[in-house]
Backbone bond lengths (Angstrom), bond angles and torsions (degrees), N, CA, C in turn:
res aa  C-N    CA-C-N  psi(-1)  N-CA   C-N-CA  omega(-1)  CA-C   N-CA-C  phi
1 X - - - 1.474 - - 1.510 112.91 -
2 X 1.314 120.78 138.95 1.416 122.23 -179.47 1.527 107.77 -89.13
3 X 1.370 115.23 129.49 1.472 122.19 176.60 1.541 109.53 -116.24
4 X 1.279 115.16 154.06 1.500 123.26 175.18 1.476 110.96 -96.99
5 X 1.341 116.32 102.87 1.463 122.09 -177.12 1.526 110.14 -97.33
6 X 1.358 114.73 133.57 1.479 119.86 179.28 1.539 106.72 -77.31
7 X 1.329 117.06 116.89 1.454 125.07 -177.43 1.533 112.85 -92.20
8 X 1.356 116.54 -24.10 1.461 120.08 -178.59 1.509 111.58 -166.85
9 X 1.290 115.02 151.64 1.475 122.54 179.10 1.509 110.96 -127.12
10 X 1.320 119.28 144.84 1.449 120.46 174.44 1.562 110.68 -146.27
11 X 1.311 115.63 158.81 1.454 120.71 -175.52 1.506 109.07 -145.23
12 X 1.311 116.10 153.80 1.457 122.34 174.27 1.488 112.86 -151.17
13 X 1.361 115.35 131.24 1.476 119.74 176.79 1.550 107.62 -123.62
14 X 1.381 119.03 139.13 1.420 121.22 175.60 1.517 113.67 -54.20
15 X 1.306 117.16 150.82 1.521 120.17 -177.76 1.528 112.45 -68.18
16 X 1.350 116.70 -27.87 1.427 120.15 -175.85 1.550 111.65 -74.21
17 X 1.272 116.04 113.48 1.514 120.94 -179.74 1.550 109.15 -108.59
18 X 1.314 115.92 129.19 1.448 124.72 -179.57 1.536 108.44 -113.19
19 X 1.286 117.85 114.99 1.413 121.92 -179.45 1.515 111.44 -85.69
20 X 1.370 115.76 165.21 1.453 118.88 176.34 1.517 112.11 -58.01
21 X 1.344 115.86 -39.39 1.446 120.24 -177.99 1.498 111.66 -62.52
22 X 1.346 116.48 -40.03 1.467 120.55 174.85 1.527 111.69 -62.64
23 X 1.308 118.36 -42.77 1.483 120.51 176.50 1.502 111.45 -60.83
24 X 1.323 117.03 -38.12 1.449 119.56 -178.13 1.513 114.34 -62.96
25 X 1.348 114.78 -15.37 1.457 117.22 177.04 1.544 111.79 -83.21
26 X 1.317 113.87 -11.32 1.542 118.47 -175.35 1.528 110.00 -108.81
27 X 1.312 117.24 -34.53 1.505 120.63 -176.83 1.525 109.27 -129.04
28 X 1.342 115.19 165.26 1.465 120.77 -178.60 1.483 108.31 -78.11
29 X 1.379 117.96 87.28 1.460 123.38 178.50 1.492 108.22 -155.66
30 X 1.330 117.50 -175.39 1.439 122.24 177.90 1.577 108.30 -154.17
31 X 1.298 113.25 160.05 1.485 118.95 178.76 1.530 110.13 -58.48
32 X 1.331 115.82 -42.37 1.456 119.64 -179.65 1.489 111.62 -67.33
33 X 1.333 119.40 -41.25 1.500 119.13 178.79 1.491 112.92 -61.82
34 X 1.376 117.81 -44.15 1.441 121.92 177.02 1.513 113.03 -63.11
35 X 1.275 115.86 -48.95 1.524 119.94 -177.44 1.538 109.77 -60.36
36 X 1.381 119.70 -46.15 1.392 121.44 -174.59 1.544 113.46 -67.93
37 X 1.317 115.12 -28.36 1.523 118.46 -177.51 1.513 111.92 -98.10
38 X 1.363 119.70 -17.06 1.451 117.55 -175.89 1.501 115.18 -133.63
39 X 1.319 115.46 -26.11 1.424 122.38 -173.32 1.527 114.72 83.93
40 X 1.303 116.00 2.21 1.512 121.28 -179.83 1.523 108.10 -80.73
41 X 1.349 113.59 136.16 1.506 118.70 172.39 1.511 109.37 -112.61
42 X 1.373 120.44 -26.63 1.460 119.39 -175.77 1.512 104.70 -157.26
43 X 1.347 118.06 169.67 1.432 126.09 171.08 1.520 108.48 -148.80
44 X 1.379 114.33 154.81 1.447 120.40 177.78 1.530 107.72 -100.88
45 X 1.322 114.37 132.29 1.458 122.07 -176.51 1.604 110.15 -118.87
46 X 1.268 114.35 125.80 1.460 118.93 179.25 1.540 110.21 -62.76
47 X 1.335 115.38 139.13 1.416 120.83 178.15 1.514 111.01 -73.18
48 X 1.341 117.12 167.31 1.473 120.61 -179.81 1.543 108.51 -60.22
49 X 1.266 116.33 131.52 1.438 122.77 178.90 1.519 114.27 85.89
50 X 1.296 117.05 -4.57 1.469 122.11 177.09 1.503 109.67 -87.39
51 X 1.372 117.21 115.35 1.468 122.59 -171.02 1.484 112.47 -95.33
52 X 1.362 115.42 165.15 1.457 121.31 173.70 1.529 110.33 -54.25
53 X 1.322 116.45 -43.47 1.485 119.01 -177.11 1.477 112.02 -65.65
54 X 1.356 117.73 -31.02 1.482 121.57 176.07 1.518 110.79 -58.42
55 X 1.356 115.11 -46.62 1.444 119.93 -179.48 1.518 109.70 -66.95
56 X 1.312 115.67 -42.47 1.471 122.87 -176.92 1.540 110.25 -62.13
57 X 1.318 117.67 -43.44 1.462 119.85 -178.73 1.505 111.59 -63.12
58 X 1.356 117.06 -40.89 1.470 119.31 -178.18 1.548 108.19 -64.99
59 X 1.355 117.03 -46.23 1.474 119.65 178.84 1.510 112.53 -62.22
60 X 1.352 117.71 -36.94 1.460 123.99 179.02 1.527 111.11 -65.05
61 X 1.319 116.58 -44.70 1.428 121.22 -179.88 1.519 112.16 -61.94
62 X 1.323 116.20 -38.51 1.483 121.26 177.03 1.556 109.96 -67.96
63 X 1.342 116.15 -40.83 1.439 117.60 178.82 1.497 112.16 -65.36
64 X 1.331 118.00 -41.18 1.419 121.33 178.77 1.542 111.61 -65.39
65 X 1.355 116.68 -40.23 1.429 120.23 176.38 1.498 114.21 -60.26
66 X 1.399 113.34 -42.19 1.483 121.16 179.83 1.547 109.92 -66.59
67 X 1.307 119.79 -29.42 1.445 124.75 -179.48 1.477 114.21 -83.24
68 X 1.379 115.34 -21.79 1.438 116.97 -173.38 1.506 112.79 77.22
69 X 1.317 119.80 13.22 1.468 123.76 -175.14 1.525 108.17 -108.04
70 X 1.298 115.22 138.33 1.515 121.83 176.36 1.488 110.64 -83.67
71 X 1.329 116.69 146.69 1.451 120.96 178.34 1.497 112.24 -55.66
72 X 1.333 119.08 -30.63 1.449 123.89 -179.03 1.524 112.74 -67.23
73 X 1.383 118.10 -13.47 1.412 121.69 178.52 1.528 113.09 -90.49
74 X 1.299 116.60 -6.63 1.495 119.62 -178.86 1.493 112.40 -72.82
75 X 1.312 116.23 140.11 1.428 122.30 177.54 1.568 109.94 -99.20
76 X 1.331 115.78 -23.36 1.475 121.86 -172.32 1.500 111.66 -156.03
77 X 1.354 115.36 142.02 1.471 120.53 171.25 1.528 105.76 -123.32
78 X 1.328 114.99 127.30 1.459 122.24 175.45 1.541 107.61 -116.14
79 X 1.288 118.58 122.78 1.504 120.78 179.45 1.536 107.70 -114.92
80 X 1.321 116.82 117.16 1.431 122.18 172.62 1.510 109.91 -88.24
81 X 1.317 115.25 116.24 1.498 118.47 179.45 1.519 110.07 -157.78
82 X 1.328 113.25 149.43 1.479 119.35 172.36 1.534 109.04 -114.51
83 X 1.324 115.26 4.42 1.515 118.45 -178.68 1.558 106.29 -132.09
84 X 1.366 117.70 66.02 1.481 121.07 -179.61 1.489 111.35 -64.24
85 X 1.323 113.84 157.94 1.504 118.26 173.90 1.515 111.02 -54.61
86 X 1.351 116.20 -44.69 1.429 122.37 -177.64 1.503 110.56 -141.16
87 X 1.317 118.31 163.84 1.450 119.81 176.94 1.526 110.10 -59.03
88 X 1.278 118.54 -40.08 1.453 124.24 165.69 1.548 104.89 -155.01
89 X 1.382 117.02 155.79 1.476 127.92 2.45 1.545 113.10 -74.37
90 X 1.318 116.03 174.32 1.435 123.86 -178.42 1.553 106.28 -59.10
91 X 1.343 115.46 145.81 1.482 121.29 176.89 1.561 108.70 -66.43
92 X 1.346 116.42 -27.57 1.430 119.37 178.84 1.516 111.90 -60.65
93 X 1.320 118.00 -34.27 1.484 121.51 178.71 1.534 112.41 -70.60
94 X 1.324 115.89 -27.26 1.489 119.51 177.26 1.571 106.06 -72.48
95 X 1.337 114.83 -41.74 1.487 118.69 176.33 1.545 110.33 -60.73
96 X 1.349 115.93 -44.08 1.438 121.89 179.53 1.530 111.90 -56.75
97 X 1.292 115.65 -47.89 1.510 121.07 -179.11 1.515 110.72 -62.30
98 X 1.317 117.24 -44.77 1.493 119.19 -174.64 1.528 111.83 -75.39
99 X 1.301 117.94 -22.02 1.476 120.94 179.19 1.523 108.17 -86.07
100 X 1.331 117.26 -18.26 1.492 120.55 177.49 1.561 110.30 84.69
101 X 1.318 115.89 26.23 1.468 120.87 174.00 1.521 109.03 -84.18
102 X 1.293 117.06 118.96 1.510 118.76 -174.53 1.532 112.95 -119.38
103 X 1.407 115.59 16.59 1.433 117.46 177.97 1.536 104.78 -131.11
104 X 1.343 115.26 177.70 1.433 119.16 174.64 1.538 113.86 68.38
105 X 1.298 117.13 -147.47 1.523 123.21 -177.14 1.463 112.67 -144.27
106 X 1.319 115.39 165.42 1.430 123.32 179.95 1.502 109.07 -149.50
107 X 1.337 116.47 133.45 1.445 120.10 179.26 1.570 110.48 -156.58
108 X 1.336 115.08 165.43 1.442 121.62 -176.23 1.524 109.42 -99.71
109 X 1.344 116.80 155.09 1.476 124.45 170.83 1.526 107.39 -123.08
110 X 1.316 118.16 134.62 1.424 122.57 -177.74 1.505 111.59 -119.93
111 X 1.309 117.03 102.15 1.463 122.17 174.46 1.529 109.98 -141.44
112 X 1.308 114.76 28.29 1.433 124.31 176.68 1.563 109.84 54.69
113 X 1.306 119.48 -126.92 1.455 120.64 -174.37 1.522 112.42 -71.02
114 X 1.351 119.34 -17.82 1.444 121.78 174.02 1.479 114.01 -89.77
115 X 1.341 117.48 7.21 1.459 122.91 -173.98 1.543 113.56 -56.99
116 X 1.322 117.33 -39.85 1.460 119.17 -177.35 1.540 109.52 -68.32
117 X 1.341 117.97 -36.66 1.445 120.27 176.57 1.478 112.50 -65.88
118 X 1.361 115.28 -45.78 1.484 119.88 174.62 1.533 109.74 -58.69
119 X 1.314 115.91 -42.87 1.492 119.61 -179.91 1.495 111.49 -62.35
120 X 1.319 116.65 -32.97 1.450 121.00 178.77 1.515 111.22 -66.92
121 X 1.330 114.26 -40.52 1.451 118.41 175.70 1.512 111.48 -63.49
122 X 1.318 119.26 -40.56 1.421 123.81 -179.81 1.561 108.86 -65.58
123 X 1.332 116.09 -52.85 1.475 119.07 178.41 1.519 114.19 -55.97
124 X 1.342 114.09 -47.17 1.448 118.87 -178.60 1.514 112.69 -60.60
125 X 1.285 116.93 -39.84 1.464 120.30 -178.34 1.525 110.92 -73.55
126 X 1.298 119.14 -33.69 1.466 122.09 173.58 1.530 109.63 -59.87
127 X 1.381 115.63 -41.93 1.412 120.10 -176.46 1.540 109.90 -74.59
128 X 1.341 119.25 -43.29 1.448 121.53 -176.07 1.498 111.06 -68.43
129 X 1.334 120.08 -27.29 1.498 120.77 175.96 1.463 114.81 -87.09
130 X 1.339 116.53 -1.85 1.462 119.73 178.58 1.536 115.11 84.57
131 X 1.323 116.34 4.96 1.460 120.17 -178.45 1.563 110.10 -76.08
132 X 1.306 117.15 -19.45 1.476 121.28 177.05 1.519 108.69 -151.13
133 X 1.310 114.18 148.03 1.469 121.32 176.92 1.518 112.92 -106.53
134 X 1.334 115.46 -30.89 1.483 119.33 179.30 1.537 109.47 -134.77
135 X 1.281 115.86 125.86 1.451 120.89 -173.57 1.538 109.93 -128.45
136 X 1.321 118.07 136.70 1.428 124.40 168.10 1.487 110.68 -99.31
137 X 1.305 117.81 119.79 1.446 123.16 177.27 1.488 111.02 -113.16
138 X 1.338 116.94 124.10 1.416 123.62 -172.57 1.519 109.94 -124.32
139 X 1.353 117.55 137.29 1.438 124.40 168.79 1.502 107.23 -116.02
140 X 1.357 118.01 115.83 1.447 121.46 -175.46 1.501 112.14 -142.09
141 X 1.331 113.43 138.60 1.483 118.64 -175.02 1.523 111.95 -147.21
142 X 1.322 115.14 146.35 1.471 121.82 161.27 1.558 106.42 -123.72
143 X 1.323 112.60 72.19 1.465 119.03 -179.87 1.514 115.93 -59.10
144 X 1.274 114.50 -25.00 1.520 121.43 -179.57 1.539 109.30 -56.07
145 X 1.328 118.66 -27.42 1.474 123.86 -178.31 1.529 111.59 -72.31
146 X 1.321 115.60 -17.61 1.472 119.12 -177.52 1.528 114.36 -102.45
147 X 1.334 115.45 -2.02 1.474 119.64 -171.48 1.532 111.52 -87.28
148 X 1.378 112.33 147.69 1.472 122.04 168.11 1.527 104.39 -95.28
149 X 1.298 116.48 105.83 1.474 120.38 -172.40 1.548 113.15 -76.48
150 X 1.357 113.91 6.33 1.426 118.05 172.83 1.511 113.44 -101.27
151 X 1.381 115.59 -6.81 1.424 124.99 -177.19 1.551 109.85 -99.19
152 X 1.305 115.38 97.51 1.453 120.28 -174.42 1.517 113.51 -64.91
153 X 1.414 117.17 -21.79 1.440 118.94 -179.05 1.503 113.65 -75.45
154 X 1.358 118.05 -16.57 1.463 120.51 179.71 1.498 113.86 -119.88
155 X 1.288 119.47 -37.43 1.462 121.43 -171.96 1.548 112.52 -64.69
156 X 1.364 114.04 -25.55 1.490 116.42 -179.47 1.542 112.68 -79.67
157 X 1.294 118.87 -10.89 1.411 121.99 -171.06 1.527 115.15 -89.94
158 X 1.375 117.56 -26.62 1.410 118.46 -166.49 1.500 114.84 -110.62
159 X 1.357 117.19 157.69 1.454 123.09 175.01 1.525 109.88 -147.53
160 X 1.337 113.80 -177.59 1.445 120.69 -177.78 1.582 109.85 -112.62
161 X 1.311 113.75 152.10 1.483 116.76 176.84 1.474 110.71 171.05
162 X 1.350 116.23 179.83 1.508 122.76 179.16 1.512 110.66 -152.94
163 X 1.334 115.39 144.77 1.451 122.42 172.39 1.506 108.86 -138.35
164 X 1.324 115.43 155.06 1.470 118.85 -176.90 1.527 109.64 -148.86
165 X 1.335 115.30 151.45 1.509 122.13 170.64 1.504 108.24 -131.71
166 X 1.292 116.07 150.41 1.450 124.46 170.32 1.540 106.93 -104.82
167 X 1.303 116.64 123.89 1.446 124.48 177.76 1.517 110.38 -108.66
168 X 1.354 116.17 136.15 1.460 123.13 179.12 1.487 112.62 -128.67
169 X 1.321 116.32 142.63 1.464 120.57 177.39 1.535 110.08 -69.83
170 X 1.347 113.62 136.49 1.439 120.50 179.00 1.560 107.17 -145.50
171 X 1.319 115.24 152.52 1.484 118.01 -176.36 1.517 105.16 -87.02
172 X 1.398 114.17 140.82 1.442 122.79 176.82 1.526 109.28 -135.83
173 X 1.290 116.66 172.71 1.479 122.69 -178.48 1.500 113.94 -87.97
174 X 1.335 116.29 -8.82 1.440 120.73 -174.38 1.494 114.42 83.29
175 X 1.304 117.32 17.95 1.495 121.89 176.81 1.534 110.10 -108.24
176 X 1.316 117.19 172.48 1.461 119.35 174.86 1.497 114.90 -77.01
177 X 1.347 115.04 3.23 1.498 120.69 174.17 1.498 111.26 -90.39
178 X 1.352 118.35 -8.23 1.499 121.28 178.32 1.459 109.75 -64.15
179 X 1.330 113.32 147.95 1.547 118.00 169.02 1.510 107.43 -78.29
180 X 1.352 116.18 146.63 1.464 119.83 175.49 1.507 111.31 115.41
181 X 1.325 114.85 -170.94 1.444 123.05 -179.96 1.524 109.72 -71.68
182 X 1.324 119.07 115.40 1.431 125.10 176.06 1.486 112.27 -77.47
183 X 1.351 117.41 -44.94 1.441 121.83 176.76 1.532 108.61 -166.10
184 X 1.327 115.34 161.13 1.480 123.34 170.85 1.481 109.03 -136.61
185 X 1.304 116.00 126.70 1.502 122.43 179.71 1.537 107.41 -111.29
186 X 1.330 116.43 125.80 1.474 121.69 -179.21 1.521 108.70 -128.77
187 X 1.411 114.24 144.18 1.408 120.02 -177.47 1.563 110.18 -145.99
188 X 1.321 117.02 163.10 1.486 120.28 173.76 1.485 107.70 -154.83
189 X 1.365 114.08 159.75 1.452 122.47 174.12 1.558 107.73 -147.39
190 X 1.338 114.07 97.95 1.466 118.30 -175.89 1.524 113.62 -70.23
191 X 1.290 120.76 -10.04 1.462 122.97 179.11 1.543 109.80 -68.02
192 X 1.298 118.22 -16.85 1.462 121.36 -173.90 1.533 112.91 -108.20
193 X 1.334 114.44 17.84 1.497 116.98 -176.13 1.547 113.59 -65.69
194 X 1.313 113.66 -23.53 1.536 116.37 -177.48 1.483 110.38 -70.94
195 X 1.296 121.36 -9.64 1.502 121.42 179.67 1.514 112.51 -85.01
196 X 1.279 116.03 -18.29 1.509 119.45 -178.40 1.566 106.37 -159.76
197 X 1.353 113.07 109.60 1.441 119.21 -175.38 1.525 111.76 -163.03
198 X 1.312 116.25 172.77 1.434 119.95 175.09 1.571 107.48 -114.47
199 X 1.345 115.69 133.00 1.446 120.72 -168.38 1.546 111.48 -87.19
200 X 1.324 118.54 45.65 1.417 122.83 177.27 1.486 111.25 -167.55
201 X 1.329 116.04 170.65 1.478 121.04 178.90 1.505 109.97 166.93
202 X 1.362 117.23 164.78 1.473 122.09 -175.32 1.523 113.43 -56.01
203 X 1.331 117.46 -42.69 1.497 120.41 -172.63 1.565 113.14 -92.92
204 X 1.329 116.47 0.49 1.436 119.60 179.08 1.575 111.88 -115.24
205 X 1.280 115.40 -66.54 1.473 120.59 -178.01 1.528 113.87 -104.85
206 X 1.305 114.62 -17.60 1.469 118.92 -178.29 1.530 111.10 76.44
207 X 1.357 114.84 10.91 1.481 122.39 178.87 1.490 111.50 -123.14
208 X 1.343 118.13 169.81 1.437 121.21 177.98 1.512 110.09 -70.97
209 X 1.364 115.64 -41.93 1.449 118.62 -178.67 1.518 113.72 86.69
210 X 1.332 118.05 175.12 1.446 123.52 175.97 1.502 113.23 -121.84
211 X 1.286 118.24 152.15 1.415 126.23 -179.67 1.537 111.43 -70.64
212 X 1.299 116.39 131.79 1.517 122.53 179.11 1.472 109.19 -130.23
213 X 1.336 116.26 141.00 1.477 118.99 -172.15 1.482 111.13 -151.83
214 X 1.357 116.25 140.77 1.483 124.28 172.01 1.496 105.21 -99.93
215 X 1.351 116.54 90.72 1.449 121.72 -168.23 1.495 116.23 -56.16
216 X 1.302 119.28 -46.40 1.442 123.89 -177.71 1.539 113.03 -61.55
217 X 1.325 113.78 -41.12 1.510 117.96 -179.48 1.507 110.00 -73.69
218 X 1.332 117.96 -35.26 1.423 120.94 177.65 1.514 110.28 -63.10
219 X 1.343 116.33 -45.38 1.477 122.00 178.36 1.549 110.38 -56.43
220 X 1.321 116.34 -48.01 1.452 120.72 -176.34 1.546 110.46 -61.32
221 X 1.311 118.37 -49.93 1.464 120.72 178.74 1.470 112.14 -67.70
222 X 1.328 118.85 -31.99 1.483 119.79 -178.65 1.539 111.53 -63.30
223 X 1.309 118.03 -48.95 1.466 118.87 -179.11 1.519 110.97 -64.19
224 X 1.314 117.95 -39.78 1.474 121.88 -178.77 1.518 111.96 -66.20
225 X 1.367 114.59 -48.47 1.465 120.14 -174.36 1.522 112.51 -73.16
226 X 1.373 115.50 -40.64 1.427 118.14 -179.07 1.574 110.28 -65.52
227 X 1.351 116.31 -42.34 1.436 122.37 -179.41 1.527 108.91 -59.79
228 X 1.382 117.81 -43.62 1.429 119.13 179.32 1.500 114.74 -65.96
229 X 1.351 116.57 -34.54 1.477 118.07 -179.51 1.550 111.46 -71.93
230 X 1.358 115.30 -33.18 1.460 120.63 177.15 1.513 109.22 -63.11
231 X 1.362 116.87 -47.60 1.443 120.94 -179.68 1.523 111.32 -64.56
232 X 1.331 118.79 -39.23 1.486 122.23 178.73 1.494 111.02 -63.39
233 X 1.320 117.86 -41.34 1.485 121.32 178.96 1.521 110.86 -66.88
234 X 1.317 118.11 -45.71 1.441 122.80 -178.66 1.556 109.29 -63.93
235 X 1.326 115.50 -43.84 1.466 117.76 -177.32 1.570 112.71 -67.77
236 X 1.308 115.60 -33.00 1.486 118.54 179.90 1.521 108.60 -67.58
237 X 1.378 116.36 -33.71 1.489 120.13 -178.72 1.549 110.61 -83.84
238 X 1.321 116.78 -10.55 1.466 121.09 -176.97 1.480 113.14 70.70
239 X 1.376 113.78 33.93 1.476 121.00 -177.83 1.569 107.60 -120.72
240 X 1.318 116.83 128.92 1.487 118.61 173.56 1.496 109.93 -62.71
241 X 1.311 120.35 143.93 1.445 125.88 175.23 1.506 111.50 -52.86
242 X 1.333 115.80 -36.28 1.475 120.86 -175.54 1.584 110.50 -68.13
243 X 1.308 116.44 -18.19 1.516 117.92 179.81 1.515 113.80 -89.31
244 X 1.316 117.24 -4.74 1.469 120.59 177.28 1.509 109.16 -73.00
245 X 1.347 118.39 129.78 1.471 123.60 -175.36 1.477 112.39 -74.66
246 X 1.341 117.51 -45.59 1.493 120.39 -172.78 1.497 108.72 -138.64
247 X 1.336 115.22 137.76 1.448 123.53 172.14 1.512 105.94 -110.18
248 X 1.371 113.29 122.96 1.489 120.69 -179.80 1.533 106.84 -115.78
249 X 1.352 117.80 92.23 1.460 121.86 -172.83 1.538 111.58 -91.37
250 X 1.321 112.53 164.94 1.467 122.04 168.63 1.516 106.14 -61.56
251 X 1.313 118.16 129.00 1.466 123.04 -175.41 1.525 111.26 -89.62
252 X 1.310 114.84 73.86 1.468 119.64 -178.21 1.525 114.39 -92.24
253 X 1.357 112.82 -44.65 1.426 120.49 -172.97 1.532 109.23 -164.37
254 X 1.296 119.26 128.23 1.429 121.44 -176.78 1.575 110.50 -59.37
255 X 1.316 117.71 -29.12 1.467 120.35 179.73 1.531 108.58 -67.44
256 X 1.273 118.32 -37.14 1.485 122.75 178.57 1.519 109.25 -65.80
257 X 1.295 117.83 -43.09 1.484 122.38 178.13 1.522 110.57 -61.19
258 X 1.348 113.44 -46.37 1.453 117.98 -178.59 1.537 110.41 -69.04
259 X 1.269 118.97 -38.76 1.454 122.30 -176.55 1.506 111.03 -68.06
260 X 1.351 117.47 -39.08 1.480 122.42 175.34 1.532 112.34 -64.85
261 X 1.327 116.00 -38.53 1.440 121.51 -177.35 1.557 107.53 -68.52
262 X 1.343 116.91 -43.82 1.483 120.13 178.44 1.516 110.79 -63.27
263 X 1.346 118.62 -41.48 1.468 119.75 -177.36 1.525 112.21 -61.26
264 X 1.356 115.59 -35.67 1.455 119.58 -174.52 1.551 112.58 -102.07
265 X 1.331 114.08 2.68 1.461 117.90 179.60 1.558 113.45 66.00
266 X 1.424 113.69 33.36 1.456 117.57 179.37 1.535 109.78 -88.40
267 X 1.308 116.01 138.04 1.442 123.89 177.25 1.576 106.10 -63.12
268 X 1.289 116.49 120.64 1.461 119.28 179.38 1.547 114.58 -58.61
269 X 1.319 116.28 -18.04 1.489 120.42 178.30 1.544 109.94 -72.20
270 X 1.328 116.51 -19.24 1.492 122.49 177.38 1.521 113.30 -83.18
271 X 1.308 117.71 -9.48 1.468 121.27 -172.69 1.542 107.09 -95.79
272 X 1.305 116.09 121.99 1.478 120.88 177.78 1.577 107.85 -84.05
273 X 1.348 114.56 116.44 1.441 121.64 -177.30 1.549 109.78 -118.84
274 X 1.332 113.89 122.17 1.494 117.94 174.45 1.545 111.05 -129.25
275 X 1.364 112.76 12.93 1.490 117.23 -176.26 1.502 112.52 -62.82
276 X 1.331 119.34 -26.43 1.446 120.84 178.28 1.538 113.15 -65.23
277 X 1.326 114.67 -32.18 1.502 121.87 -176.60 1.517 113.80 -82.07
278 X 1.373 117.90 -34.06 1.486 116.16 -176.94 1.487 116.49 -140.01
279 X 1.361 118.63 7.06 1.450 121.59 177.71 1.480 113.81 65.98
280 X 1.318 118.78 -157.49 1.415 125.23 -179.29 1.524 107.23 -87.22
281 X 1.302 115.60 112.42 1.468 119.88 177.90 1.540 110.73 -109.19
282 X 1.325 117.35 23.39 1.449 124.71 175.84 1.531 109.15 55.71
283 X 1.351 117.29 -128.90 1.442 120.65 -174.84 1.503 114.72 -60.74
284 X 1.316 118.22 -15.00 1.458 123.78 -178.02 1.574 111.27 -81.22
285 X 1.309 116.33 -22.90 1.436 120.09 -163.15 1.538 113.35 -69.20
286 X 1.337 118.78 -37.89 1.459 120.98 175.95 1.508 113.40 -62.97
287 X 1.384 117.69 -51.84 1.456 115.43 178.24 1.523 114.49 -67.29
288 X 1.328 118.97 -27.08 1.461 121.81 175.07 1.542 109.35 -63.39
289 X 1.311 116.20 -47.21 1.470 118.85 -178.17 1.500 109.58 -69.52
290 X 1.314 119.09 -36.79 1.482 125.15 176.83 1.542 108.79 -58.00
291 X 1.324 114.93 -51.41 1.471 120.06 -178.06 1.532 111.34 -60.49
292 X 1.338 117.63 -37.89 1.447 121.31 178.12 1.555 111.96 -62.71
293 X 1.324 114.00 -44.42 1.506 117.57 -178.01 1.495 112.18 -73.69
294 X 1.324 118.47 -26.19 1.505 122.84 173.93 1.505 108.78 -70.74
295 X 1.335 115.01 -48.76 1.443 122.53 -174.80 1.573 112.49 -62.04
296 X 1.317 117.05 -36.56 1.461 121.55 -176.44 1.571 111.29 -90.43
297 X 1.319 118.02 3.00 1.405 122.72 174.02 1.479 118.41 84.48
298 X 1.371 117.90 2.72 1.397 121.92 -179.27 1.560 112.68 -63.85
299 X 1.298 114.73 -45.28 1.463 120.45 179.20 1.508 110.29 -85.92
300 X 1.316 114.91 125.02 1.476 121.22 -177.73 1.532 112.26 -125.22
301 X 1.290 114.80 157.56 1.450 121.72 179.67 1.496 114.16 -53.60
302 X 1.319 115.68 131.13 1.460 120.76 -178.41 1.480 114.07 96.07
303 X 1.275 118.95 -18.56 1.515 121.75 -177.03 1.517 110.63 -73.93
304 X 1.296 116.12 156.09 1.498 124.52 175.60 1.502 109.85 -92.83
305 X 1.335 115.07 125.11 1.479 120.80 -177.47 1.523 109.30 -121.16
306 X 1.306 115.34 129.45 1.499 120.05 179.97 1.530 109.83 -112.15
307 X 1.330 117.58 111.86 1.402 121.26 172.90 1.535 110.89 -93.32
308 X 1.329 118.82 141.41 1.464 121.22 179.45 1.491 112.78 -151.90
309 X 1.317 115.94 156.80 1.474 121.44 -177.60 1.517 113.42 -162.52
310 X 1.276 119.46 155.13 1.455 125.49 163.67 1.487 111.81 -137.70
311 X 1.369 116.78 142.43 1.382 119.39 179.67 1.566 113.86 -149.51
312 X 1.248 119.11 -172.75 1.444 124.33 -174.96 1.529 109.71 -60.40
313 X 1.309 114.03 145.33 1.446 119.96 -178.70 1.516 114.13 143.01
314 X 1.377 121.31 -44.21 1.447 121.96 -26.38 1.500 114.58 -64.43
315 X 1.377 114.76 147.93 1.458 121.27 174.88 1.536 104.16 -124.37
316 X 1.335 116.92 149.63 1.468 119.67 171.83 1.492 110.05 -159.01
317 X 1.319 113.40 169.95 1.509 114.93 178.40 1.502 112.57 170.19
318 X 1.314 118.39 176.19 1.461 126.34 -176.74 1.495 109.07 -147.56
319 X 1.329 115.14 149.70 1.439 120.72 177.35 1.574 107.68 -135.95
320 X 1.345 115.45 128.35 1.503 122.13 -177.69 1.488 107.10 -103.70
321 X 1.332 117.04 125.97 1.466 123.07 -176.76 1.496 110.42 -129.76
322 X 1.331 116.56 137.56 1.464 121.26 167.84 1.467 107.86 -96.22
323 X 1.326 117.12 119.24 1.482 121.25 -171.27 1.469 109.25 -75.38
């Protein structure tokens, strides 16, 4: 059986760091208020003229370097983003051009904060069906461009960044002891889109719009849906949730991370949390957290890693990987 093995991981955050204290000078909030409700201490904000593709290219180069793979060996680039450089062409093609990849294909995936998990499903299926052998999967966002900086309930939550992984085809036995992606479970429910959305777009207002959210409802659905996707992924692999070594969640809110862990009886020490350092970076947050845990040595070869996320749409999902 062909498995998709992660050969390298990379991450990039803009240099500009905005602390809670700095935000408190602009909106009616405080460092204590933000930390108590979200766990966030700071976020990275792209400077003027710094595009989503700029962040994505830096993360991609680092992932390629870590993998020892040249961009010319890539068959496919998938970029998960809800903040593309332009309405079209796809941001993935901008990444393709700057990396010097002149074969194969490149396209974007839009599932907001779940984008990287959706992208993992896409990349894994391309590899499993033989349509690609080497895939660059990127999650990149400039969420700051969608924020209403007068809305303290949303502007304090988000930041900018990018993370990337290189996936390669490898032979496995078809058991849960194989290295690589064991499964990816993705879901959506469009009936709930009014709880988390952007109030603009090309075919409605002709503008980018601003992010709007019903925080309490999003929190409630997040814990329920994320927990269900984790259980579904573990069950399909025939592995108890308790045997998973590391949980790498979407970094939306520390309370969501804690609530999901309590619901499933997961030891909080197994949950990789980077939300304090960069806030909610949407599709970039899972690969950013993954890159952190790989870089500091927590994640080791042979361990079971569970990636999960939920975002606007609603979309949600989980991916179980043997490192």
